C-alpha positions as CSV (number, residue, x, y, z in Angstrom):
1,M,-84.9,-143.8,-123.4
2,A,-82.2,-144.4,-120.4
3,D,-82.3,-147.8,-120.7
4,L,-82.3,-148.2,-124.4
5,I,-79.0,-146.1,-125.0
6,K,-77.5,-147.4,-121.8
7,Y,-76.7,-143.7,-120.0
8,S,-78.3,-142.7,-116.9
9,I,-81.3,-139.9,-116.9
10,S,-79.1,-137.3,-115.5
11,T,-76.4,-137.6,-118.5
12,I,-79.1,-137.7,-120.9
13,S,-80.6,-134.5,-119.4
14,K,-77.2,-132.7,-119.3
15,S,-76.6,-133.7,-122.8
16,L,-80.0,-132.1,-124.3
17,N,-79.4,-129.0,-122.2
18,H,-75.9,-128.4,-123.2
19,S,-74.3,-129.1,-120.1
20,E,-70.1,-128.9,-120.0
21,E,-70.2,-131.6,-117.7
22,I,-70.7,-134.0,-120.4
23,K,-68.2,-135.1,-123.0
24,S,-68.7,-134.1,-126.7
25,D,-68.5,-137.7,-127.8
26,T,-71.2,-138.6,-125.1
27,K,-73.3,-135.6,-126.3
28,F,-73.2,-137.0,-129.9
29,K,-74.1,-140.4,-129.3
30,I,-77.1,-139.4,-127.3
31,M,-78.1,-136.8,-130.0
32,E,-77.9,-139.5,-132.4
33,A,-80.1,-141.7,-130.2
34,V,-82.5,-139.1,-129.8
35,K,-82.9,-138.7,-133.4
36,E,-83.3,-142.3,-134.3
37,L,-86.0,-142.8,-131.4
38,G,-87.9,-139.6,-132.2
39,Y,-87.5,-138.3,-128.9
40,T,-89.4,-134.7,-128.4
41,D,-88.8,-132.6,-125.9
42,S,-92.1,-132.2,-123.7
43,K,-91.2,-128.4,-122.7
44,V,-92.6,-127.3,-125.9
45,S,-96.1,-128.5,-125.3
46,F,-96.8,-126.3,-122.5
47,P,-97.1,-122.4,-122.4
48,S,-94.5,-122.3,-119.4
49,N,-91.9,-124.2,-117.5
50,K,-94.1,-124.0,-114.8
51,T,-96.8,-126.7,-115.8
52,V,-96.4,-130.1,-113.8
53,V,-98.2,-133.2,-115.2
54,V,-99.4,-135.9,-112.8
55,M,-100.6,-139.2,-113.4
56,I,-102.5,-140.8,-110.6
57,P,-103.1,-144.4,-111.0
58,D,-106.2,-144.9,-108.7
59,I,-107.5,-141.5,-107.2
60,R,-109.7,-143.7,-104.9
61,N,-106.5,-144.8,-103.1
62,D,-106.3,-142.4,-100.3
63,F,-102.3,-142.6,-100.5
64,F,-102.3,-141.0,-104.2
65,A,-105.1,-138.7,-103.2
66,Q,-103.1,-137.0,-100.2
67,D,-99.7,-136.8,-102.5
68,L,-102.0,-135.0,-104.9
69,I,-103.2,-132.4,-102.1
70,G,-99.8,-132.0,-101.0
71,L,-98.1,-131.2,-104.6
72,E,-101.4,-128.8,-105.2
73,D,-100.3,-127.0,-102.1
74,V,-96.8,-126.6,-102.8
75,A,-97.3,-126.0,-106.5
76,T,-99.8,-123.2,-105.9
77,E,-97.3,-121.6,-103.3
78,N,-94.5,-121.7,-106.1
79,N,-96.9,-120.6,-108.9
80,F,-97.1,-123.7,-110.9
81,K,-99.9,-125.2,-112.5
82,I,-100.9,-128.8,-112.4
83,I,-102.2,-130.9,-115.2
84,R,-103.8,-134.3,-113.9
85,G,-104.5,-137.4,-115.4
86,F,-106.0,-140.4,-113.9
87,S,-105.7,-143.7,-115.4
88,N,-107.1,-146.2,-113.0
89,G,-104.2,-148.3,-113.4
90,P,-103.7,-149.5,-117.1
91,Y,-100.1,-148.6,-118.1
92,D,-101.4,-148.1,-121.9
93,Q,-103.8,-145.3,-120.6
94,E,-100.9,-143.5,-119.0
95,V,-99.0,-143.7,-122.0
96,A,-102.1,-142.3,-123.8
97,Y,-101.8,-139.1,-121.7
98,F,-98.5,-138.4,-122.2
99,I,-98.8,-138.5,-126.0
100,C,-101.7,-136.1,-125.5
101,F,-99.6,-133.6,-123.7
102,K,-96.6,-133.6,-126.5
103,K,-99.3,-132.7,-129.4
């Protein structure tokens, strides 16, 4: 979305979270774009804010496997839950997973 409306991810996030750091005219423009693009907040899909969705493009790659192990350790220590998806590479598959999470 940031690329489409030419605002940084930070500015969009702060606007959606009603930060006073963002000018009201900027918030208005972002909210109009949000409506037009049909954006929905992914947080509503999960039972708590302590859920992390991880998409692994190739679990056979040791780099990603080790990252997942480290992430799980830190998540467990901080009472987070992890939802894992394995796309095996195709971008379309990754998008399909995230669309499922929004339902």
